[in-house]
PALUM-682243 format. One line per field, with one value per residue: residue in one letter; x, y, z of N, C-alpha, C in turn. Coordinates in nm, 3 decimals. Example, Ala and Ser with C-alpha at 12.3 -4.5 7.8 and 13.67 -1.06 7.14 Angstrom:
code <- c(A|S)
n_xx <- c(1.319|1.285)
n_yy <- c(-0.569|-0.225)
n_zz <- c(0.780|0.708)
ca_xx <- c(1.230|1.367)
ca_yy <- c(-0.450|-0.106)
ca_zz <- c(0.780|0.714)
c_xx <- c(1.320|1.290)
c_yy <- c(-0.330|0.003)
c_zz <- c(0.780|0.787)
***
This chain:
code <- c(X|X|X|X|X|X|X|X|X|X|X|X|X|X|X|X|X|X|X|X|X|X|X|X|X|X|X|X|X|X|X|X|X|X|X|X|X|X|X|X|X|X|X|X|X|X|X|X|X|X|X|X|X|X|X|X|X|X|X|X|X|X|X|X|X|X|X|X|X|X|X|X|X|X|X|X|X|X|X|X|X|X|X|X|X|X|X|X|X|X|X|X|X|X|X|X|X|X|X|X|X|X|X|X|X|X|X|X|X|X|X|X|X|X|X|X|X|X|X|X|X|X|X|X|X|X|X|X|X|X|X|X|X|X|X|X|X|X|X|X|X|X|X|X|X|X|X|X|X|X|X|X|X|X|X|X|X|X|X|X|X|X|X|X|X|X|X|X|X|X|X|X|X|X|X|X|X|X|X|X|X|X|X|X|X|X|X|X|X|X|X|X|X|X|X|X|X|X|X|X|X|X|X|X|X|X|X|X|X|X|X|X|X|X|X|X|X|X|X|X|X|X|X|X|X|X|X|X|X|X|X|X|X|X|X|X|X|X|X|X)
n_xx <- c(16.446|16.222|16.229|16.065|15.854|15.702|15.451|15.401|15.341|15.105|14.873|14.863|15.089|15.077|15.264|15.401|15.432|15.193|15.313|15.544|15.424|15.292|15.510|15.625|15.423|15.439|15.689|15.653|15.469|15.621|15.810|15.643|15.523|15.400|15.400|15.578|15.865|16.067|16.420|16.597|16.589|16.630|16.562|16.291|16.200|16.268|16.091|15.844|15.855|15.865|16.106|16.234|16.328|16.213|16.271|16.200|16.286|16.386|16.417|16.693|16.879|16.832|16.935|16.923|16.915|17.130|17.199|16.960|16.953|17.185|17.106|16.895|17.033|17.215|17.045|16.945|17.181|17.245|17.061|16.994|17.036|16.837|16.618|16.578|16.701|16.690|16.706|16.702|16.769|16.550|16.543|16.355|16.344|16.217|16.081|16.242|16.335|16.361|16.616|16.910|17.051|17.326|17.341|17.210|17.391|17.616|17.501|17.443|17.702|17.797|17.621|17.685|17.955|17.940|17.780|17.954|18.154|18.022|18.017|18.068|18.205|18.505|18.653|18.624|18.900|18.969|18.875|18.959|19.036|19.015|18.826|18.935|19.035|18.959|18.834|18.709|18.425|18.133|18.118|17.952|17.901|18.060|17.963|17.928|17.820|17.626|17.512|17.225|17.100|16.827|16.658|16.443|16.529|16.636|16.547|16.566|16.723|16.553|16.552|16.678|16.514|16.288|16.011|16.098|16.407|16.593|16.746|16.893|17.021|17.205|17.314|17.641|17.640|17.388|17.424|17.626|17.489|17.305|17.475|17.573|17.391|17.292|17.162|17.238|17.405|17.253|17.033|17.156|17.212|16.952|16.873|17.034|16.929|16.667|16.724|16.825|16.594|16.431|16.539|16.589|16.827|17.149|17.280|17.479|17.830|17.983|17.867|17.931|18.099|18.148|18.472|18.612|18.898|18.865|18.652|18.466|18.307|18.205|18.147|17.914|17.718|17.589|17.448|17.486|17.280|17.373|17.640|17.869|18.111|18.239|18.576|18.723|18.660|18.431|18.423|18.570|18.765|18.782|19.076|19.258)
n_yy <- c(-26.267|-26.266|-26.433|-26.382|-26.540|-26.482|-26.601|-26.614|-26.352|-26.295|-26.246|-25.984|-26.041|-26.060|-25.830|-25.705|-25.381|-25.134|-24.952|-25.088|-25.305|-25.170|-25.069|-25.308|-25.396|-25.187|-25.237|-25.486|-25.400|-25.217|-25.382|-25.543|-25.387|-25.350|-25.157|-24.953|-25.059|-25.221|-25.209|-25.432|-25.741|-26.011|-25.957|-25.892|-26.141|-26.289|-26.186|-26.253|-26.533|-26.595|-26.627|-26.460|-26.355|-26.187|-25.922|-25.721|-25.424|-25.212|-24.849|-24.711|-24.591|-24.694|-24.849|-25.127|-25.219|-25.315|-25.557|-25.702|-25.703|-25.851|-26.097|-26.172|-26.184|-26.383|-26.606|-26.621|-26.665|-26.925|-27.078|-26.996|-27.119|-27.299|-27.154|-27.075|-26.982|-26.711|-26.570|-26.321|-26.132|-25.914|-25.619|-25.408|-25.090|-24.910|-24.587|-24.293|-24.022|-23.738|-23.745|-23.646|-23.761|-23.788|-23.812|-24.055|-24.220|-24.206|-24.322|-24.579|-24.694|-24.685|-24.863|-25.098|-25.141|-25.175|-25.401|-25.584|-25.585|-25.724|-25.982|-26.321|-26.503|-26.588|-26.378|-26.479|-26.657|-26.641|-26.402|-26.066|-25.829|-25.558|-25.295|-25.169|-25.354|-25.523|-25.772|-25.772|-25.812|-25.772|-25.974|-26.209|-26.422|-26.604|-26.601|-26.455|-26.139|-25.919|-25.587|-25.396|-25.070|-24.861|-24.548|-24.296|-24.046|-24.047|-23.937|-23.865|-24.080|-24.325|-24.600|-24.645|-24.545|-24.540|-24.567|-24.612|-24.661|-24.912|-25.229|-25.476|-25.793|-25.992|-26.313|-26.405|-26.650|-26.662|-26.481|-26.614|-26.844|-26.726|-26.611|-26.838|-26.921|-26.946|-26.728|-26.508|-26.281|-26.143|-26.074|-25.905|-25.688|-25.606|-25.527|-25.303|-25.135|-25.103|-24.976|-24.731|-24.623|-24.610|-24.451|-24.100|-23.996|-24.075|-24.419|-24.497|-24.437|-24.613|-24.862|-25.190|-25.501|-25.774|-25.885|-25.779|-25.578|-25.303|-25.278|-25.204|-25.323|-25.206|-24.942|-24.966|-25.041|-24.832|-24.589|-24.259|-23.962|-23.824|-23.839|-23.888|-24.040|-24.175|-24.105|-24.265|-24.571|-24.598|-24.826|-25.029|-25.298|-25.558|-25.636|-25.921)
n_zz <- c(16.596|16.316|16.007|15.714|15.467|15.143|15.145|15.418|15.462|15.337|15.479|15.704|15.950|16.311|16.500|16.299|16.199|16.075|15.905|15.824|15.689|15.487|15.345|15.259|15.082|14.897|14.793|14.659|14.467|14.323|14.198|14.049|13.860|13.540|13.345|13.413|13.424|13.657|13.662|13.729|13.624|13.728|13.997|13.978|13.895|14.123|14.316|14.200|14.189|14.451|14.588|14.759|15.092|15.384|15.617|15.905|16.054|16.334|16.362|16.176|16.344|16.590|16.891|16.899|16.645|16.475|16.598|16.560|16.283|16.225|16.328|16.154|15.908|15.963|15.998|15.738|15.593|15.659|15.519|15.257|15.005|14.971|14.901|14.638|14.310|14.255|14.487|14.750|15.048|15.187|15.362|15.562|15.710|15.988|15.945|16.058|16.052|15.831|15.590|15.405|15.089|15.124|15.403|15.438|15.307|15.474|15.702|15.605|15.566|15.823|15.952|15.811|15.871|16.149|16.156|16.036|16.234|16.429|16.345|16.401|16.254|16.072|15.824|15.486|15.354|15.086|14.993|14.944|15.207|15.187|15.042|14.820|14.651|14.351|14.378|14.616|14.830|15.034|15.323|15.532|15.804|15.674|15.415|15.087|14.973|14.764|14.803|14.786|14.808|14.895|14.932|15.089|15.014|14.761|14.444|14.160|14.073|14.032|14.051|14.286|14.476|14.749|14.981|15.248|15.429|15.281|15.249|15.042|15.042|14.838|14.765|14.646|14.527|14.400|14.189|14.051|13.971|13.799|13.601|13.485|13.303|12.959|12.854|13.000|12.933|12.743|12.899|13.084|12.918|12.857|13.112|13.147|12.948|13.045|13.285|13.198|13.087|13.310|13.521|13.594|13.516|13.371|13.381|13.667|13.664|13.818|13.807|13.732|13.646|13.859|13.943|13.729|13.648|13.683|13.847|14.143|14.405|14.642|14.576|14.437|14.610|14.743|14.562|14.459|14.413|14.204|13.957|14.095|14.324|14.633|14.715|14.877|15.047|15.315|15.467|15.712|15.765|16.017|16.203|16.119)
ca_xx <- c(16.385|16.157|16.254|15.935|15.834|15.588|15.328|15.380|15.297|14.978|14.790|14.956|15.107|15.090|15.402|15.451|15.359|15.123|15.408|15.625|15.345|15.269|15.634|15.636|15.331|15.494|15.802|15.599|15.407|15.730|15.872|15.544|15.466|15.422|15.413|15.700|15.933|16.188|16.530|16.665|16.501|16.636|16.487|16.150|16.177|16.274|15.965|15.735|15.869|15.865|16.237|16.285|16.293|16.192|16.290|16.150|16.379|16.359|16.482|16.837|16.960|16.795|17.048|16.906|16.896|17.237|17.185|16.849|16.997|17.279|17.030|16.824|17.128|17.271|16.944|16.940|17.308|17.245|16.959|16.949|17.043|16.711|16.508|16.563|16.819|16.674|16.681|16.767|16.710|16.504|16.528|16.285|16.368|16.116|16.119|16.257|16.344|16.401|16.760|16.960|17.119|17.457|17.321|17.180|17.516|17.695|17.432|17.460|17.836|17.805|17.550|17.756|18.077|17.902|17.736|18.077|18.221|17.947|18.021|18.151|18.278|18.622|18.639|18.672|19.041|18.985|18.822|19.041|18.970|19.006|18.738|19.010|19.068|18.844|18.771|18.644|18.281|18.096|18.097|17.893|17.885|18.133|17.898|17.960|17.695|17.610|17.412|17.151|17.041|16.730|16.623|16.340|16.593|16.661|16.432|16.595|16.767|16.431|16.583|16.728|16.420|16.187|15.953|16.178|16.544|16.580|16.866|16.874|17.144|17.197|17.435|17.720|17.593|17.277|17.481|17.697|17.388|17.250|17.574|17.599|17.288|17.331|17.095|17.275|17.458|17.143|16.953|17.230|17.192|16.814|16.871|17.095|16.831|16.557|16.775|16.833|16.458|16.364|16.593|16.587|16.965|17.214|17.333|17.597|17.954|18.041|17.805|18.029|18.087|18.238|18.588|18.688|19.002|18.821|18.527|18.475|18.173|18.160|18.093|17.783|17.621|17.512|17.468|17.441|17.179|17.444|17.732|17.992|18.125|18.339|18.713|18.771|18.549|18.424|18.423|18.699|18.759|18.849|19.209|19.253)
ca_yy <- c(-26.199|-26.359|-26.425|-26.410|-26.569|-26.409|-26.665|-26.570|-26.212|-26.278|-26.177|-25.910|-26.110|-25.978|-25.791|-25.621|-25.254|-25.095|-24.886|-25.195|-25.382|-25.081|-25.065|-25.439|-25.394|-25.094|-25.307|-25.581|-25.324|-25.157|-25.486|-25.608|-25.288|-25.393|-25.040|-24.883|-25.182|-25.212|-25.253|-25.558|-25.852|-26.118|-25.917|-25.909|-26.285|-26.334|-26.150|-26.328|-26.675|-26.604|-26.671|-26.363|-26.358|-26.049|-25.890|-25.589|-25.377|-25.080|-24.736|-24.736|-24.537|-24.761|-24.922|-25.271|-25.251|-25.397|-25.692|-25.765|-25.718|-25.962|-26.219|-26.205|-26.221|-26.513|-26.706|-26.629|-26.721|-27.070|-27.151|-26.930|-27.204|-27.373|-27.062|-27.053|-26.919|-26.564|-26.525|-26.210|-26.095|-25.775|-25.564|-25.280|-25.019|-24.811|-24.448|-24.215|-23.879|-23.705|-23.734|-23.626|-23.877|-23.796|-23.864|-24.198|-24.287|-24.218|-24.417|-24.712|-24.747|-24.703|-24.987|-25.211|-25.163|-25.229|-25.537|-25.661|-25.599|-25.819|-26.115|-26.416|-26.586|-26.528|-26.332|-26.586|-26.639|-26.615|-26.269|-25.957|-25.760|-25.414|-25.265|-25.117|-25.468|-25.555|-25.898|-25.755|-25.797|-25.785|-26.112|-26.225|-26.565|-26.681|-26.593|-26.334|-26.070|-25.786|-25.512|-25.289|-24.975|-24.763|-24.453|-24.197|-23.923|-24.059|-23.894|-23.881|-24.218|-24.390|-24.739|-24.647|-24.469|-24.620|-24.489|-24.626|-24.711|-25.053|-25.300|-25.610|-25.873|-26.099|-26.396|-26.421|-26.777|-26.635|-26.421|-26.718|-26.928|-26.648|-26.595|-26.967|-26.944|-26.901|-26.601|-26.408|-26.158|-26.069|-26.019|-25.791|-25.576|-25.558|-25.456|-25.171|-25.058|-25.068|-24.879|-24.602|-24.573|-24.599|-24.339|-23.967|-23.961|-24.193|-24.517|-24.449|-24.492|-24.717|-24.991|-25.269|-25.645|-25.828|-25.958|-25.699|-25.501|-25.167|-25.288|-25.195|-25.354|-25.116|-24.820|-24.995|-25.069|-24.709|-24.497|-24.123|-23.904|-23.771|-23.936|-23.891|-24.147|-24.146|-24.134|-24.374|-24.644|-24.581|-24.957|-25.062|-25.438|-25.595|-25.694|-26.067)
ca_zz <- c(16.482|16.224|15.864|15.656|15.326|15.085|15.192|15.557|15.465|15.265|15.578|15.789|16.078|16.431|16.527|16.190|16.205|15.953|15.815|15.767|15.593|15.374|15.267|15.194|14.968|14.799|14.731|14.562|14.357|14.244|14.116|13.964|13.767|13.402|13.258|13.454|13.462|13.738|13.574|13.760|13.585|13.828|14.117|13.943|13.898|14.262|14.383|14.139|14.222|14.597|14.635|14.856|15.233|15.428|15.757|15.943|16.155|16.393|16.297|16.154|16.454|16.714|16.945|16.883|16.504|16.419|16.654|16.490|16.144|16.225|16.351|16.031|15.804|16.002|15.962|15.592|15.545|15.682|15.445|15.135|14.885|14.961|14.873|14.494|14.249|14.248|14.624|14.820|15.176|15.181|15.497|15.571|15.835|16.026|15.916|16.181|16.025|15.695|15.572|15.270|15.033|15.189|15.538|15.424|15.270|15.598|15.788|15.548|15.593|15.968|15.981|15.753|15.947|16.279|16.129|16.016|16.364|16.512|16.283|16.476|16.159|16.010|15.686|15.397|15.319|14.943|14.961|15.001|15.318|15.162|14.929|14.705|14.566|14.264|14.417|14.746|14.846|15.174|15.367|15.665|15.836|15.574|15.284|15.009|14.939|14.704|14.879|14.717|14.903|14.845|15.038|15.053|14.966|14.617|14.363|14.017|14.053|14.079|14.082|14.423|14.558|14.817|15.092|15.370|15.410|15.244|15.206|14.986|15.041|14.739|14.773|14.523|14.472|14.309|14.068|13.978|13.906|13.689|13.495|13.421|13.202|12.826|12.822|13.099|12.874|12.680|13.008|13.137|12.826|12.878|13.239|13.121|12.871|13.134|13.382|13.128|13.071|13.441|13.599|13.531|13.485|13.313|13.476|13.739|13.606|13.902|13.781|13.658|13.664|13.960|13.894|13.635|13.714|13.714|13.923|14.288|14.452|14.747|14.517|14.381|14.716|14.764|14.451|14.487|14.326|14.087|13.900|14.174|14.423|14.734|14.673|14.962|15.105|15.461|15.534|15.774|15.810|16.141|16.187|16.134)
c_xx <- c(16.333|16.193|16.126|15.945|15.719|15.456|15.298|15.312|15.168|14.874|14.887|14.972|15.113|15.238|15.464|15.367|15.291|15.219|15.500|15.548|15.316|15.392|15.658|15.545|15.382|15.611|15.752|15.539|15.514|15.790|15.774|15.485|15.501|15.442|15.542|15.793|16.061|16.304|16.584|16.572|16.510|16.561|16.338|16.112|16.175|16.148|15.850|15.737|15.873|15.996|16.294|16.248|16.295|16.214|16.248|16.224|16.334|16.424|16.631|16.924|16.927|16.913|17.042|16.904|17.004|17.229|17.074|16.884|17.091|17.208|16.959|16.920|17.195|17.174|16.943|17.065|17.313|17.159|16.931|16.949|16.916|16.595|16.484|16.676|16.809|16.656|16.761|16.699|16.678|16.476|16.466|16.311|16.253|16.169|16.134|16.264|16.388|16.553|16.793|17.020|17.254|17.445|17.290|17.307|17.604|17.633|17.450|17.596|17.859|17.739|17.630|17.883|18.046|17.852|17.856|18.148|18.153|17.958|18.118|18.233|18.401|18.588|18.695|18.813|19.060|18.936|18.910|18.964|18.950|18.924|18.809|19.053|18.945|18.771|18.705|18.493|18.248|18.068|18.039|17.864|17.948|18.074|17.925|17.830|17.718|17.498|17.355|17.086|16.943|16.687|16.510|16.400|16.623|16.533|16.457|16.644|16.658|16.453|16.638|16.638|16.316|16.136|16.027|16.320|16.535|16.715|16.828|17.010|17.125|17.325|17.508|17.679|17.481|17.327|17.554|17.600|17.330|17.347|17.608|17.498|17.330|17.274|17.142|17.321|17.348|17.052|17.023|17.214|17.051|16.802|16.926|16.997|16.715|16.599|16.780|16.695|16.393|16.409|16.588|16.727|17.035|17.258|17.463|17.723|18.019|17.979|17.893|18.009|18.192|18.351|18.670|18.785|18.962|18.690|18.554|18.333|18.120|18.096|17.953|17.676|17.530|17.544|17.411|17.339|17.240|17.541|17.864|17.994|18.236|18.478|18.776|18.652|18.547|18.427|18.563|18.692|18.830|18.987|19.198|19.341)
c_yy <- c(-26.302|-26.329|-26.470|-26.450|-26.484|-26.469|-26.628|-26.434|-26.188|-26.208|-26.110|-25.979|-26.012|-25.946|-25.709|-25.494|-25.223|-25.030|-24.989|-25.270|-25.299|-25.074|-25.198|-25.443|-25.302|-25.158|-25.405|-25.510|-25.264|-25.261|-25.551|-25.515|-25.326|-25.275|-24.964|-24.990|-25.158|-25.273|-25.394|-25.677|-25.969|-26.084|-25.931|-26.056|-26.337|-26.305|-26.235|-26.476|-26.701|-26.663|-26.578|-26.403|-26.214|-26.036|-25.747|-25.542|-25.244|-24.969|-24.763|-24.692|-24.601|-24.847|-25.073|-25.314|-25.343|-25.540|-25.769|-25.795|-25.838|-26.095|-26.265|-26.253|-26.355|-26.626|-26.730|-26.698|-26.873|-27.146|-27.103|-27.019|-27.287|-27.285|-27.038|-26.968|-26.767|-26.504|-26.400|-26.194|-25.946|-25.726|-25.425|-25.219|-24.922|-24.671|-24.373|-24.065|-23.857|-23.685|-23.705|-23.756|-23.896|-23.852|-24.013|-24.277|-24.309|-24.324|-24.561|-24.770|-24.766|-24.835|-25.108|-25.244|-25.224|-25.372|-25.629|-25.686|-25.704|-25.962|-26.206|-26.507|-26.512|-26.484|-26.442|-26.558|-26.600|-26.476|-26.162|-25.882|-25.612|-25.386|-25.209|-25.229|-25.505|-25.684|-25.890|-25.756|-25.821|-25.930|-26.112|-26.372|-26.652|-26.676|-26.457|-26.271|-25.943|-25.717|-25.399|-25.201|-24.883|-24.674|-24.360|-24.070|-23.927|-24.023|-23.921|-24.022|-24.309|-24.538|-24.755|-24.568|-24.562|-24.541|-24.502|-24.667|-24.862|-25.108|-25.436|-25.678|-25.989|-26.182|-26.401|-26.550|-26.755|-26.571|-26.526|-26.812|-26.857|-26.640|-26.726|-27.000|-26.883|-26.763|-26.485|-26.276|-26.076|-26.006|-25.898|-25.669|-25.519|-25.481|-25.315|-25.081|-25.012|-24.966|-24.740|-24.539|-24.539|-24.476|-24.209|-23.911|-24.088|-24.292|-24.468|-24.514|-24.601|-24.855|-25.072|-25.416|-25.696|-25.909|-25.881|-25.609|-25.361|-25.165|-25.279|-25.209|-25.252|-24.989|-24.841|-25.018|-24.950|-24.612|-24.360|-24.075|-23.837|-23.877|-23.947|-24.015|-24.109|-24.185|-24.245|-24.440|-24.629|-24.713|-24.989|-25.204|-25.457|-25.649|-25.845|-26.112)
c_zz <- c(16.383|16.080|15.794|15.509|15.274|15.132|15.336|15.562|15.387|15.352|15.675|15.924|16.195|16.453|16.416|16.186|16.072|15.854|15.749|15.659|15.469|15.285|15.195|15.070|14.858|14.723|14.625|14.441|14.266|14.148|14.019|13.858|13.622|13.306|13.286|13.511|13.540|13.661|13.602|13.737|13.683|13.957|14.095|13.948|14.042|14.339|14.332|14.181|14.374|14.651|14.742|14.998|15.283|15.578|15.784|16.067|16.216|16.310|16.282|16.271|16.589|16.763|16.925|16.736|16.448|16.471|16.583|16.345|16.131|16.243|16.224|15.923|15.836|15.967|15.811|15.538|15.559|15.581|15.303|15.011|14.867|14.916|14.724|14.439|14.236|14.387|14.663|14.955|15.170|15.322|15.491|15.708|15.862|15.994|16.047|16.157|15.880|15.690|15.427|15.218|15.102|15.331|15.536|15.389|15.393|15.689|15.737|15.585|15.742|16.008|15.932|15.831|16.084|16.264|16.112|16.149|16.452|16.462|16.359|16.385|16.107|15.867|15.594|15.347|15.174|14.901|15.024|15.109|15.291|15.036|14.806|14.611|14.483|14.302|14.555|14.731|14.991|15.208|15.508|15.687|15.728|15.435|15.220|14.959|14.857|14.780|14.793|14.823|14.831|14.961|14.993|14.993|14.816|14.540|14.214|13.985|14.110|14.113|14.224|14.518|14.619|14.937|15.226|15.333|15.391|15.202|15.151|14.979|14.944|14.743|14.639|14.451|14.370|14.179|13.984|13.907|13.784|13.572|13.424|13.312|13.068|12.792|12.911|13.037|12.808|12.786|13.069|13.048|12.841|13.008|13.220|13.047|12.961|13.239|13.321|13.113|13.206|13.519|13.520|13.509|13.439|13.421|13.540|13.681|13.691|13.879|13.688|13.692|13.762|13.895|13.793|13.711|13.754|13.791|14.073|14.344|14.551|14.690|14.460|14.487|14.741|14.651|14.486|14.384|14.203|14.038|13.977|14.265|14.519|14.683|14.757|15.030|15.257|15.537|15.586|15.827|15.944|16.108|16.208|16.250)
***
C-alpha cells in the first residue's frame, strides 16, 4: 500500500479512484474553509503545512481492508517524526452502503480490534491495556495514537461528518509537542469556541484531556450524534 504526501496528490495518481480523490479534495476544502472554520486548529495547520500523510482503502467490510490498513499504519509509525509536528495519518475508505451512526460505531470498533490483533509488536509496557484506565490509548507498532472518526451518517455533529468513512491517526508525540508550546492552552480554548460554533449541538461531554483522572480516550475516538456514550468499551486487548 502507498502512503501519499500532499505533493504526491497534486495530480490524481493512477490507482486512486475518482471517489477517493473526490473525498481527498473534500477533506482539504473542509479544513481550508475560512468562513466555516473547522474547530481543530492543529489539524488545519497540519493540512496547510503538508504534514499529513494519506492512505486510500477498500470498503470497511472488505476482507483485505484491515491488512491494508495495518500496512499503511506500520509505514507511518516508522517515519512520522520526520513529517512535521502537526502530522496525522488520514485514511479514506471506499463507500459501500448507507449506515446509521450506531452501525458505523460498531464497525469502527470491529476494525480497531482486528487491527490490534494483527499487530506484531508488543503493547507498550507503560500503557495500560484496558480502556477503563485514564492512561490508556490505542497503540500500534509500539506507537501511541489518538483516533478521530468521521462518517456520512453524522449530520448535526458536523465536526464528525464526512462523505466517506474516515479515520485520522495522530501520534501522542504530536500532542506532546503541541502542549509544550506556551500558547497551547489559549489554542485549546479557541478550539472549544470554534467547536461550539461549528456543530449543531454542544460539545460532547466525553471530550477531555489525556492524563486526567476522569478522561477516557476510547470514548473520544467515536462520538455519537447525541450526548450519550457506550457504558463499556468494545475494544478487547490481546492477552500478553
